[in-house]
N, CA, C and O of each residue as an XYZ file, in Angstrom:
892
protein
N     -39.710     28.684      1.007
C     -39.686     30.110      1.356
C     -41.075     30.690      0.950
O     -41.433     30.635     -0.227
N     -41.865     31.249      1.921
C     -43.174     31.769      1.650
C     -43.195     33.254      1.896
O     -42.776     33.727      2.953
N     -43.695     34.007      0.897
C     -43.732     35.396      1.030
C     -45.089     35.888      0.687
O     -45.613     35.621     -0.395
N     -45.683     36.634      1.637
C     -47.038     37.200      1.453
C     -46.974     38.568      0.778
O     -46.075     39.375      1.014
N     -47.991     38.789     -0.087
C     -48.168     40.153     -0.700
C     -46.883     40.658     -1.379
O     -46.478     41.811     -1.230
N     -46.263     39.731     -2.136
C     -45.032     40.104     -2.793
C     -45.260     40.714     -4.113
O     -46.010     40.159     -4.917
N     -44.647     41.849     -4.397
C     -44.789     42.556     -5.727
C     -44.205     41.654     -6.860
O     -43.373     40.789     -6.588
N     -44.634     41.859     -8.086
C     -44.148     40.994     -9.088
C     -42.650     41.023     -9.321
O     -42.127     40.009     -9.784
N     -41.890     42.114     -9.038
C     -40.530     42.151     -9.368
C     -39.665     41.563     -8.284
O     -38.477     41.333     -8.509
N     -40.222     41.308     -7.107
C     -39.337     40.820     -6.007
C     -38.910     39.378     -6.157
O     -37.757     39.069     -5.856
N     -39.780     38.462     -6.611
C     -39.286     37.078     -6.679
C     -38.059     36.936     -7.573
O     -37.155     36.171     -7.236
N     -37.993     37.646     -8.701
C     -36.786     37.581     -9.520
C     -35.495     38.004     -8.774
O     -34.456     37.352     -8.876
N     -35.601     39.079     -8.051
C     -34.414     39.578     -7.327
C     -34.058     38.585     -6.221
O     -32.885     38.330     -5.948
N     -35.076     38.042     -5.602
C     -34.913     37.056     -4.603
C     -34.169     35.825     -5.109
O     -33.257     35.290     -4.479
N     -34.612     35.424     -6.265
C     -34.079     34.262     -6.912
C     -32.629     34.480     -7.252
O     -31.809     33.580     -7.076
N     -32.294     35.667     -7.738
C     -30.928     35.967     -8.106
C     -30.037     35.966     -6.866
O     -28.890     35.522     -6.915
N     -30.577     36.469     -5.749
C     -29.781     36.461     -4.508
C     -29.494     35.054     -3.985
O     -28.375     34.755     -3.568
N     -30.551     34.164     -4.011
C     -30.408     32.828     -3.557
C     -29.374     32.122     -4.456
O     -28.505     31.405     -3.958
N     -29.471     32.325     -5.760
C     -28.508     31.694     -6.696
C     -27.084     32.157     -6.435
O     -26.165     31.340     -6.402
N     -26.895     33.427     -6.252
C     -25.601     33.876     -5.963
C     -25.048     33.317     -4.672
O     -23.868     32.980     -4.587
N     -25.887     33.221     -3.683
C     -25.393     32.601     -2.395
C     -24.972     31.119     -2.560
O     -23.968     30.646     -2.027
N     -25.777     30.473     -3.297
C     -25.503     29.033     -3.503
C     -24.186     28.823     -4.247
O     -23.395     27.926     -3.953
N     -23.998     29.724     -5.249
C     -22.793     29.655     -6.103
C     -21.567     29.959     -5.226
O     -20.530     29.306     -5.342
N     -21.706     30.948     -4.360
C     -20.544     31.372     -3.512
C     -20.185     30.230     -2.603
O     -19.009     29.933     -2.393
N     -21.205     29.587     -2.060
C     -20.889     28.517     -1.138
C     -20.226     27.296     -1.872
O     -19.391     26.594     -1.301
N     -20.601     27.095     -3.048
C     -19.994     25.981     -3.813
C     -18.574     26.299     -4.102
O     -17.711     25.433     -3.963
N     -18.267     27.609     -4.533
C     -16.958     27.922     -4.853
C     -16.023     27.992     -3.636
O     -14.801     27.986     -3.783
N     -16.602     28.056     -2.451
C     -15.751     28.226     -1.195
C     -15.099     26.964     -0.807
O     -14.277     26.965      0.110
N     -15.412     25.876     -1.446
C     -14.834     24.634     -0.964
C     -13.318     24.702     -1.268
O     -12.912     25.012     -2.388
N     -12.514     24.409     -0.262
C     -11.052     24.586     -0.283
C     -10.409     23.456     -1.111
O     -10.593     22.268     -0.847
N      -9.680     23.873     -2.081
C      -8.772     23.025     -2.914
C      -9.646     21.827     -3.551
O      -9.280     20.653     -3.494
N     -10.762     22.226     -4.123
C     -11.526     21.280     -4.874
C     -10.735     20.866     -6.107
O     -10.183     21.735     -6.782
N     -10.655     19.577     -6.433
C      -9.795     19.128     -7.604
C     -10.169     19.843     -8.881
O     -11.332     20.095     -9.197
N      -9.077     20.157     -9.606
C      -9.276     20.859    -10.893
C     -10.131     20.024    -11.835
O      -9.979     18.804    -11.901
N     -11.004     20.662    -12.542
C     -11.928     19.987    -13.480
C     -13.217     19.532    -12.867
O     -14.074     18.996    -13.571
N     -13.393     19.732    -11.544
C     -14.674     19.332    -10.945
C     -15.780     20.280    -11.364
O     -15.613     21.500    -11.383
N     -16.870     19.706    -11.686
C     -18.056     20.495    -12.113
C     -18.938     20.777    -10.848
O     -19.347     19.821    -10.189
N     -19.225     21.996    -10.510
C     -20.059     22.369     -9.357
C     -21.376     22.891     -9.999
O     -21.376     23.859    -10.760
N     -22.448     22.235     -9.674
C     -23.757     22.600    -10.194
C     -24.606     23.268     -9.097
O     -24.676     22.836     -7.946
N     -25.213     24.305     -9.531
C     -26.015     25.087     -8.578
C     -27.355     25.386     -9.301
O     -27.357     25.733    -10.482
N     -28.444     25.254     -8.610
C     -29.779     25.662     -9.067
C     -30.625     26.057     -7.898
O     -30.707     25.345     -6.897
N     -31.243     27.174     -8.026
C     -32.126     27.708     -6.985
C     -33.586     27.616     -7.326
O     -33.963     27.613     -8.498
N     -34.414     27.540     -6.298
C     -35.894     27.590     -6.503
C     -36.467     28.414     -5.423
O     -35.929     28.463     -4.317
N     -37.605     29.099     -5.727
C     -38.243     29.910     -4.708
C     -39.746     29.620     -4.864
O     -40.280     29.576     -5.973
N     -40.412     29.421     -3.698
C     -41.875     29.341     -3.645
C     -42.463     30.518     -3.002
O     -41.944     30.963     -1.978
N     -43.541     31.080     -3.533
C     -44.110     32.304     -3.009
C     -45.553     32.446     -3.460
O     -46.010     31.720     -4.343
N     -46.243     33.349     -2.875
C     -47.613     33.647     -3.195
C     -47.620     34.993     -3.907
O     -47.144     35.999     -3.382
N     -48.159     34.983     -5.086
C     -48.185     36.234     -5.901
C     -49.228     37.204     -5.394
O     -49.881     36.939     -4.385
N     -49.397     38.326     -6.079
C     -50.249     39.393     -5.634
C     -51.763     38.982     -5.768
O     -52.629     39.605     -5.153
N     -52.062     37.912     -6.592
C     -53.412     37.433     -6.752
C     -53.691     36.303     -5.758
O     -54.750     35.680     -5.836
N     -52.784     36.023     -4.838
C     -52.985     34.962     -3.889
C     -52.713     33.577     -4.366
O     -53.076     32.620     -3.682
N     -52.085     33.412     -5.516
C     -51.799     32.117     -6.122
C     -50.388     31.629     -5.699
O     -49.434     32.406     -5.760
N     -50.252     30.405     -5.290
C     -48.955     29.868     -4.943
C     -48.039     29.682     -6.231
O     -48.505     29.150     -7.239
N     -46.895     30.075     -6.182
C     -45.996     29.949     -7.334
C     -44.648     29.331     -6.929
O     -44.185     29.489     -5.800
N     -44.062     28.653     -7.847
C     -42.647     28.107     -7.703
C     -41.850     28.494     -8.899
O     -42.277     28.256    -10.029
N     -40.758     29.055     -8.702
C     -39.845     29.414     -9.828
C     -38.474     28.723     -9.593
O     -37.925     28.726     -8.491
N     -37.971     28.146    -10.673
C     -36.738     27.439    -10.641
C     -35.776     28.167    -11.560
O     -36.164     28.562    -12.659
N     -34.501     28.363    -11.131
C     -33.523     29.044    -12.021
C     -32.939     28.044    -13.060
O     -33.137     26.833    -12.966
N     -32.271     28.566    -13.969
C     -31.501     27.700    -14.871
C     -30.332     26.979    -14.091
O     -29.831     27.505    -13.097
N     -29.953     25.862    -14.534
C     -28.862     25.162    -13.931
C     -27.516     25.891    -14.300
O     -27.214     26.107    -15.474
N     -26.745     26.247    -13.266
C     -25.507     26.936    -13.475
C     -24.350     25.879    -13.165
O     -24.301     25.307    -12.076
N     -23.467     25.661    -14.135
C     -22.381     24.712    -13.923
C     -21.041     25.487    -13.905
O     -20.692     26.165    -14.871
N     -20.339     25.374    -12.836
C     -19.001     26.032    -12.771
C     -17.945     24.973    -12.723
O     -18.021     24.081    -11.878
N     -16.952     25.026    -13.598
C     -15.812     24.145    -13.730
C     -14.671     24.706    -12.884
O     -14.226     25.829    -13.122
N     -14.200     23.957    -11.919
C     -13.089     24.443    -11.076
C     -11.831     24.445    -11.909
O     -11.478     23.436    -12.519
N     -11.146     25.592    -11.936
C      -9.895     25.762    -12.704
C      -8.700     25.319    -11.852
O      -8.806     25.338    -10.626
N      -7.587     24.929    -12.436
C      -6.459     24.452    -11.703
C      -5.728     25.636    -10.972
O      -5.476     26.709    -11.521
N      -5.441     25.349     -9.772
C      -4.669     26.384     -9.008
C      -3.247     25.722     -8.769
O      -3.141     24.667     -8.145
N      -2.180     26.387     -9.290
C      -0.819     25.857     -9.229
C      -0.148     26.416     -7.941
O      -0.063     27.617     -7.682
N       0.302     25.440     -7.193
C       1.039     25.876     -5.910
C       1.942     24.695     -5.488
O       1.540     23.537     -5.600
N       3.179     24.999     -4.996
C       4.014     23.953     -4.530
C       4.986     24.571     -3.535
O       5.145     25.791     -3.489
N       5.633     23.727     -2.741
C       6.653     24.204     -1.801
C       7.914     23.286     -1.956
O       7.798     22.109     -2.298
N       9.098     23.860     -1.695
C      10.356     23.108     -1.610
C      10.871     23.458     -0.262
O      10.991     24.639      0.063
N      11.190     22.453      0.562
C      11.737     22.716      1.910
C      13.001     21.795      2.067
O      13.082     20.755      1.412
N      13.975     22.179      2.928
C      13.902     23.387      3.751
C      14.164     24.692      3.034
O      14.881     24.713      2.033
N      13.590     25.795      3.532
C      13.855     27.072      3.028
C      15.252     27.630      3.463
O      15.886     27.120      4.387
N      15.681     28.671      2.768
C      16.948     29.196      3.185
C      17.310     30.385      2.262
O      17.029     30.320      1.065
N      17.905     31.431      2.768
C      18.433     32.529      1.997
C      19.918     32.311      1.778
O      20.567     31.494      2.431
N      20.425     33.083      0.824
C      21.877     32.867      0.498
C      22.801     33.152      1.672
O      23.807     32.466      1.853
N      22.456     34.187      2.490
C      23.324     34.528      3.645
C      22.877     33.706      4.865
O      23.634     33.669      5.835
N      21.731     33.058      4.894
C      21.322     32.189      5.950
C      20.744     30.908      5.406
O      19.525     30.734      5.401
N      21.565     30.035      4.961
C      21.203     28.775      4.273
C      20.356     27.861      5.186
O      20.499     27.802      6.407
N      19.462     27.159      4.468
C      18.589     26.216      5.258
C      19.276     24.998      5.685
O      18.809     24.369      6.635
N      20.393     24.571      5.055
C      21.117     23.421      5.463
C      22.577     23.575      5.051
O      22.882     24.223      4.050
N      23.485     22.969      5.838
C      24.923     23.066      5.666
C      25.522     21.676      5.640
O      25.119     20.814      6.422
N      26.499     21.437      4.736
C      27.224     20.188      4.721
C      28.709     20.523      4.695
O      29.116     21.534      4.122
N      29.516     19.668      5.320
C      30.945     19.786      5.300
C      31.541     18.612      4.465
O      31.019     17.498      4.490
N      32.633     18.890      3.736
C      33.266     17.913      2.938
C      34.675     18.147      2.639
O      35.098     19.303      2.629
N      35.457     17.136      2.389
C      36.888     17.274      2.070
C      36.990     17.832      0.626
O      36.128     17.562     -0.211
N      37.997     18.568      0.368
C      38.241     19.085     -1.078
C      38.330     17.807     -1.968
O      39.046     16.840     -1.709
N      37.531     17.926     -3.025
C      37.427     16.795     -4.000
C      36.385     15.800     -3.657
O      36.215     14.844     -4.414
N      35.657     15.939     -2.564
C      34.626     14.984     -2.164
C      33.302     15.543     -2.454
O      33.112     16.757     -2.532
N      32.321     14.598     -2.627
C      30.938     15.072     -2.961
C      30.177     15.467     -1.604
O      30.526     14.994     -0.522
N      29.197     16.297     -1.729
C      28.280     16.725     -0.676
C      26.836     16.588     -1.241
O      26.603     16.773     -2.435
N      25.887     16.262     -0.347
C      24.483     16.036     -0.741
C      23.597     16.858      0.183
O      23.830     17.004      1.383
N      22.538     17.397     -0.481
C      21.525     18.185      0.247
C      20.143     17.608     -0.030
O      19.821     17.280     -1.172
N      19.338     17.487      0.998
C      18.028     16.812      0.843
C      16.950     17.822      0.861
O      16.933     18.740      1.682
N      15.983     17.635     -0.114
C      14.783     18.511     -0.171
C      13.534     17.683     -0.245
O      13.560     16.522     -0.653
N      12.456     18.277      0.146
C      11.131     17.737     -0.062
C      10.271     18.635     -0.893
O      10.104     19.798     -0.526
N       9.699     18.174     -2.012
C       8.847     18.961     -2.837
C       7.380     18.503     -2.701
O       7.086     17.318     -2.857
N       6.489     19.416     -2.418
C       5.066     19.123     -2.146
C       4.166     19.895     -3.116
O       4.299     21.109     -3.265
N       3.313     19.225     -3.728
C       2.261     19.886     -4.640
C       1.128     20.308     -3.742
O       0.336     19.472     -3.307
N       1.035     21.620     -3.450
C      -0.058     22.093     -2.600
C      -1.206     22.647     -3.510
O      -2.145     23.260     -3.002
N      -1.128     22.435     -4.825
C      -2.261     22.868     -5.648
C      -3.371     21.835     -5.725
O      -3.380     20.875     -4.955
N      -4.291     22.018     -6.629
C      -5.452     21.141     -6.724
C      -5.459     20.253     -7.963
O      -6.501     19.705     -8.323
N      -4.313     20.104     -8.618
C      -4.199     19.288     -9.774
C      -2.759     18.854    -10.044
O      -1.838     19.374     -9.414
N      -2.546     17.918    -10.961
C      -1.184     17.410    -11.205
C      -0.368     18.566    -11.753
O      -0.840     19.387    -12.539
N       0.859     18.593    -11.307
C       1.763     19.679    -11.750
C       3.169     19.050    -11.960
O       3.551     18.106    -11.267
N       3.944     19.621    -12.968
C       5.328     19.217    -13.241
C       6.180     20.422    -12.737
O       6.032     21.554    -13.196
N       7.061     20.116    -11.785
C       7.906     21.155    -11.190
C       9.314     20.965    -11.823
O       9.968     19.952    -11.578
N       9.770     21.939    -12.632
C      11.111     21.844    -13.183
C      12.150     22.377    -12.181
O      11.962     23.404    -11.529
N      13.272     21.606    -12.095
C      14.279     21.938    -11.017
C      15.563     22.430    -11.687
O      16.111     21.743    -12.549
N      16.020     23.541    -11.323
C      17.278     24.125    -11.769
C      18.185     24.447    -10.571
O      17.724     24.658     -9.449
N      19.482     24.474    -10.855
C      20.490     24.703     -9.767
C      21.061     26.075     -9.981
O      21.468     26.403    -11.096
N      21.105     26.886     -8.952
C      21.639     28.218     -9.042
C      22.869     28.261     -8.090
O      22.754     27.966     -6.901
N      24.065     28.645     -8.658
C      25.253     28.749     -7.839
C      25.377     30.183     -7.263
O      25.037     31.156     -7.937
N      25.850     30.296     -6.052
C      25.997     31.583     -5.363
C      27.065     32.464     -6.051
O      27.955     31.982     -6.752
N      26.930     33.699     -5.822
C      27.883     34.703     -6.413
C      28.826     35.296     -5.379
O      29.899     35.774     -5.747
N      28.476     35.285     -4.125
C      29.269     35.955     -3.127
C      30.038     34.962     -2.282
O      30.452     35.316     -1.177
N      30.253     33.736     -2.739
C      30.931     32.669     -1.965
C      32.357     32.481     -2.515
O      32.834     33.336     -3.261
N      33.046     31.380     -2.163
C      34.383     31.151     -2.454
C      34.609     30.265     -3.732
O      35.610     30.419     -4.431
N      33.656     29.345     -4.006
C      33.802     28.497     -5.169
C      32.410     27.994     -5.561
O      31.425     28.213     -4.857
N      32.370     27.374     -6.605
C      31.110     26.637     -7.120
C      31.273     25.135     -6.938
O      32.375     24.594     -7.024
N      30.150     24.480     -6.686
C      30.175     23.058     -6.628
C      30.307     22.562     -8.064
O      29.719     23.109     -8.997
N      31.146     21.444     -8.210
C      31.330     20.942     -9.535
C      30.178     19.893     -9.794
O      29.764     19.140     -8.913
N      29.730     19.918    -11.012
C      28.736     18.877    -11.481
C      27.522     18.770    -10.575
O      27.178     17.660    -10.168
N      26.823     19.921    -10.222
C      25.641     19.783     -9.438
C      24.570     18.921    -10.108
O      24.262     19.139    -11.280
N      24.019     17.987     -9.424
C      23.080     17.023    -10.034
C      21.879     16.748     -9.126
O      22.028     16.707     -7.905
N      20.739     16.569     -9.683
C      19.498     16.267     -8.889
C      19.146     14.782     -9.042
O      19.199     14.226    -10.139
N      18.794     14.170     -7.942
C      18.348     12.748     -7.913
C      16.985     12.632     -7.193
O      16.676     13.415     -6.296
N      16.195     11.654     -7.603
C      14.955     11.386     -6.977
C      15.194     10.356     -5.880
O      15.571      9.224     -6.185
N      14.990     10.708     -4.624
C      15.119      9.794     -3.521
C      13.776      9.077     -3.232
O      12.965      9.520     -2.418
N      13.596      7.974     -3.929
C      12.255      7.385     -3.955
C      11.754      6.846     -2.566
O      10.552      6.785     -2.310
N      12.722      6.462     -1.688
C      12.270      5.987     -0.330
C      12.472      7.076      0.706
O      12.195      6.860      1.886
N      12.934      8.204      0.305
C      13.109      9.367      1.186
C      14.053      9.011      2.407
O      13.797      9.469      3.521
N      15.090      8.232      2.199
C      15.925      7.909      3.273
C      17.173      8.765      3.331
O      18.050      8.546      4.167
N      17.251      9.735      2.444
C      18.329     10.735      2.510
C      19.580     10.337      1.778
O      20.513     11.140      1.743
N      19.685      9.102      1.159
C      20.869      8.666      0.472
C      20.466      8.202     -0.954
O      19.322      7.849     -1.237
N      21.511      8.234     -1.833
C      21.294      7.744     -3.224
C      21.476      6.219     -3.241
O      22.609      5.738     -3.226
N      20.390      5.461     -3.271
C      20.466      4.043     -3.293
C      20.612      3.503     -4.685
O      20.575      4.264     -5.652
N      20.784      2.150     -4.814
C      20.868      1.582     -6.138
C      19.539      1.856     -6.912
O      18.442      1.689     -6.380
N      19.692      2.267     -8.145
C      18.500      2.596     -8.919
C      18.076      4.023     -8.849
O      17.175      4.452     -9.570
N      18.724      4.776     -7.972
C      18.396      6.180     -7.753
C      19.469      7.163     -8.277
O      19.456      8.361     -7.990
N      20.380      6.591     -9.047
C      21.588      7.467     -9.457
C      21.382      7.966    -10.910
O      22.354      8.274    -11.599
N      20.108      8.044    -11.375
C      19.769      8.607    -12.734
C      19.390     10.148    -12.466
O      18.390     10.433    -11.808
N      20.166     11.043    -12.964
C      19.817     12.492    -12.766
C      18.404     12.824    -13.285
O      17.913     12.231    -14.245
N      17.779     13.795    -12.609
C      16.483     14.282    -13.017
C      16.517     15.767    -13.209
O      17.431     16.455    -12.754
N      15.551     16.231    -13.859
C      15.449     17.756    -14.082
C      14.050     18.250    -13.660
O      13.785     19.452    -13.642
N      13.137     17.270    -13.313
C      11.784     17.717    -12.937
C      11.183     16.598    -12.163
O      11.668     15.467    -12.184
N      10.086     16.929    -11.456
C       9.180     15.862    -10.874
C       7.766     16.244    -11.176
O       7.418     17.423    -11.240
N       6.938     15.216    -11.364
C       5.556     15.383    -11.657
C       4.766     14.867    -10.471
O       4.923     13.704    -10.099
N       3.942     15.672     -9.875
C       3.219     15.202     -8.608
C       1.736     15.537     -8.746
O       1.337     16.598     -9.224
N       0.940     14.554     -8.291
C      -0.524     14.777     -8.159
C      -0.791     15.785     -7.057
O       0.116     16.118     -6.294
N      -1.982     16.262     -6.962
C      -2.346     17.155     -5.837
C      -2.098     16.509     -4.494
O      -2.464     15.361     -4.239
N      -1.441     17.321     -3.621
C      -1.115     16.861     -2.145
C      -0.007     15.830     -2.144
O       0.328     15.348     -1.062
N       0.591     15.450     -3.260
C       1.623     14.490     -3.249
C       3.010     15.153     -2.993
O       3.177     16.347     -3.243
N       3.997     14.372     -2.497
C       5.279     14.908     -2.240
C       6.340     13.975     -2.852
O       6.064     12.819     -3.176
N       7.518     14.496     -2.993
C       8.689     13.770     -3.493
C       9.932     14.265     -2.763
O      10.029     15.445     -2.428
N      10.897     13.351     -2.511
C      12.128     13.690     -1.907
C      13.205     13.789     -3.049
O      13.258     12.932     -3.931
N      14.024     14.816     -3.006
C      15.009     15.053     -4.018
C      16.361     15.326     -3.338
O      16.446     16.014     -2.321
N      17.408     14.757     -3.945
C      18.761     14.994     -3.412
C      19.528     15.833     -4.436
O      19.547     15.501     -5.621
N      20.157     16.914     -3.984
C      21.032     17.695     -4.788
C      22.467     17.413     -4.396
O      22.858     17.676     -3.258
N      23.266     16.881     -5.318
C      24.624     16.520     -5.063
C      25.608     17.382     -5.892
O      25.292     17.810     -7.002
N      26.797     17.620     -5.326
C      27.767     18.302     -6.051
C      29.149     18.002     -5.412
O      29.224     17.416     -4.332
N      30.221     18.407     -6.088
C      31.593     18.086     -5.614
C      32.304     19.321     -5.266
O      32.272     20.306     -6.004
N      32.996     19.285     -4.065
C      33.821     20.393     -3.680
C      35.145     20.415     -4.467
O      35.831     19.393     -4.460
N      35.532     21.442     -5.105
C      36.771     21.396     -5.895
C      37.982     20.965     -5.095
O      38.121     21.365     -3.939
N      38.866     20.160     -5.675
C      40.055     19.786     -4.962
C      40.922     20.960     -4.445
O      41.595     20.805     -3.425
N      40.923     22.070     -5.091
C      41.745     23.166     -4.712
C      41.118     24.041     -3.680
O      41.713     25.057     -3.322
N      39.935     23.714     -3.166
C      39.310     24.552     -2.121
C      40.097     24.392     -0.760
O      40.535     23.317     -0.350
N      40.206     25.503     -0.172
C      40.835     25.552      1.172
C      39.872     25.324      2.271
O      38.676     25.576      2.119
N      40.375     24.837      3.412
C      39.503     24.544      4.583
C      38.867     25.852      5.014
O      39.555     26.867      5.127
N      37.603     25.845      5.249
C      36.836     27.014      5.704
C      36.158     27.723      4.525
O      35.173     28.430      4.737
N      36.643     27.560      3.308
C      35.904     28.151      2.221
C      34.572     27.490      1.945
O      34.383     26.334      2.322
N      33.625     28.186      1.292
C      32.275     27.542      1.190
C      31.642     27.916     -0.147
O      32.053     28.877     -0.797
N      30.688     27.178     -0.525
C      29.846     27.425     -1.790
C      28.407     27.446     -1.376
O      27.977     26.620     -0.571
N      27.653     28.375     -1.911
C      26.262     28.459     -1.737
C      25.587     27.952     -3.033
O      26.019     28.234     -4.151
N      24.514     27.196     -2.810
C      23.838     26.588     -3.979
C      22.337     26.569     -3.642
O      21.966     26.332     -2.493
N      21.469     26.820     -4.648
C      20.035     26.932     -4.530
C      19.375     25.962     -5.471
O      19.778     25.863     -6.629
N      18.354     25.229     -5.004
C      17.491     24.403     -5.760
C      16.237     25.246     -6.087
O      15.437     25.531     -5.196
N      16.065     25.650     -7.386
C      14.889     26.485     -7.767
C      13.928     25.573     -8.434
O      14.295     24.726     -9.248
N      12.643     25.762     -8.067
C      11.583     24.980     -8.656
C      10.617     25.934     -9.419
O      10.277     27.008     -8.922
N      10.181     25.511    -10.653
C       9.243     26.358    -11.432
C       8.111     25.380    -11.859
O       8.352     24.372    -12.523
N       6.899     25.720    -11.456
C       5.697     24.862    -11.820
C       4.867     25.538    -12.881
O       5.309     26.448    -13.582
N       3.673     25.066    -12.965
C       2.701     25.583    -13.980
C       2.412     27.011    -13.846
O       2.119     27.670    -14.844
N       2.477     27.562    -12.615
C       2.090     28.997    -12.410
C       2.741     29.576    -11.198
O       2.309     30.640    -10.755
N       3.808     28.928    -10.586
C       4.488     29.439     -9.469
C       5.931     29.112     -9.431
O       6.362     28.245    -10.191
N       6.718     29.740     -8.603
C       8.087     29.485     -8.490
C       8.496     29.492     -7.013
O       7.978     30.272     -6.214
N       9.435     28.608     -6.674
C      10.023     28.553     -5.279
C      11.577     28.609     -5.453
O      12.217     27.670     -5.926
N      12.100     29.718     -5.056
C      13.582     29.890     -5.278
C      14.285     30.356     -3.968
O      15.344     30.979     -4.046
N      13.730     30.072     -2.797
C      14.440     30.388     -1.544
C      14.847     29.085     -0.804
O      14.422     28.791      0.314
N      15.712     28.331     -1.531
C      16.056     27.010     -0.985
C      17.544     26.860     -0.994
O      18.060     25.852     -1.477
N      18.303     27.899     -0.436
C      19.708     27.900     -0.478
C      20.304     26.958      0.552
O      19.744     26.761      1.631
N      21.437     26.382      0.209
C      22.198     25.479      1.085
C      23.703     25.839      0.965
O      24.107     26.526      0.026
N      24.496     25.378      1.901
C      25.894     25.768      1.876
C      26.791     24.472      2.063
O      26.542     23.627      2.923
N      27.802     24.396      1.224
C      28.862     23.379      1.342
C      30.178     24.012      1.844
O      30.665     24.973      1.249
N      30.729     23.497      2.893
C      31.951     24.082      3.531
C      33.117     23.073      3.377
O      32.996     21.922      3.799
N      34.190     23.487      2.803
C      35.338     22.635      2.787
C      36.033     22.527      4.087
O      36.073     23.497      4.843
N      36.571     21.421      4.381
C      37.208     21.202      5.631
C      38.381     20.194      5.490
O      38.302     19.290      4.659
N      39.442     20.333      6.270
C      40.478     19.361      6.247
C      40.353     18.299      7.280
O      41.188     17.397      7.362
N      39.290     18.393      8.095
C      39.113     17.378      9.118
C      38.331     16.267      8.606
O      37.737     16.369      7.533
N      38.297     15.190      9.324
C      37.531     14.001      9.025
C      36.011     14.314      9.086
O      35.565     15.079      9.941
N      35.276     13.742      8.219
C      33.888     14.019      8.112
C      33.052     12.781      8.330
O      33.284     11.770      7.667
N      32.084     12.818      9.237
C      31.186     11.758      9.445
C      29.740     12.355      9.297
O      29.348     13.288      9.997
N      28.988     11.753      8.344
C      27.660     12.149      8.100
C      26.634     11.073      8.522
O      26.737      9.929      8.079
N      25.698     11.406      9.328
C      24.599     10.434      9.770
C      23.326     10.824      9.204
O      22.929     11.989      9.240
N      22.638      9.814      8.652
C      21.281      9.996      8.076
C      20.327      9.144      8.811
O      20.576      7.955      9.011
N      19.215      9.726      9.229
C      18.196      9.002      9.930
C      16.911      8.858      9.128
O      16.512      9.756      8.387
N      16.275      7.702      9.299
C      14.941      7.520      8.670
C      14.121      6.712      9.572
O      14.686      5.998     10.400
N      12.791      6.755      9.493
C      11.843      6.103     10.294
C      11.151      5.054      9.505
O      10.854      5.278      8.331
N      10.873      3.907     10.084
C      10.024      2.872      9.428
C       9.101      2.297     10.482
O       9.574      1.787     11.497
N       7.785      2.367     10.268
C       7.105      2.965      9.115
C       7.271      4.556      9.082
O       7.532      5.185     10.107
N       7.113      5.126      7.909
C       7.315      6.533      7.758
C       6.027      7.334      7.976
O       6.063      8.538      8.230
N       4.916      6.654      7.873
C       3.619      7.318      7.970
C       3.103      7.267      9.429
O       3.863      7.158     10.391
N       1.711      7.358      9.526
C       1.119      7.392     10.869
C       1.270      6.019     11.537
O       1.270      4.993     10.856
N       1.393      6.005     12.820
C       1.473      4.780     13.588
C       0.435      4.830     14.657
O      -0.042      5.895     15.051
N       0.076      3.602     15.142
C      -0.889      3.416     16.258
C      -0.169      3.373     17.586
O       1.001      2.996     17.653
N      -0.869      3.762     18.653
C      -0.310      3.667     20.006
C       0.152      2.245     20.209
O      -0.586      1.302     19.922
N       1.376      2.077     20.705
C       1.950      0.729     20.994
C       2.772      0.160     19.896
O       3.503     -0.806     20.113
N       2.680      0.749     18.658
C       3.477      0.281     17.510
C       4.933      0.670     17.745
O       5.239      1.602     18.489
N       5.817     -0.073     17.087
C       7.258      0.174     17.126
C       7.662      0.984     15.916
O       7.159      0.782     14.810
N       8.554      1.878     16.140
C       9.178      2.618     15.019
C      10.668      2.375     15.001
O      11.356      2.637     15.988
N      11.187      1.864     13.859
C      12.559      1.581     13.754
C      13.304      2.724     13.075
O      14.520      2.650     12.897
């Protein structure tokens, strides 16, 4: 940057402006991992009032990216408009499937609690959370250990199953509302209501999964 006939005070102000711009551009990077060091240093070349070329370099500014806590639990649902519904015989278990995703920029532990509805007909007995390691929607062998939290790296996801039992005394058509609440390092997700409806009719539940579960190429088979 070359400036002719610049007064002595201008290069310092110019240097500060360049430094601020460089720092702003560095901080604008979306979801930079927590703990990342962003280094910024500005320099300005100019000709002073005596006609002499000058170069000025600022001090090195190091900015450490702080952790931003953010996560989602899906599907969403309100108590009067639940995100998912299951039917079950009185005395039988019901299961709800959730996906928890860490949308922050660092590892986070999300604590999971169960909230029973207050305006429904009954509460689910023994509500329990399980980690669905293969995300196939069922509790497989080795997945029947209850959990109370999940720890996820940035951009990672986990599948969780919430199970409970419809009381044997429940009448057909009565229902229970239940909510899976998540609390992380600095955020909360508590709009994940689901509904279990008691029925006297036979129940058939179908669960689908895809293999491979990730991206596929044109011409590949999905089972």
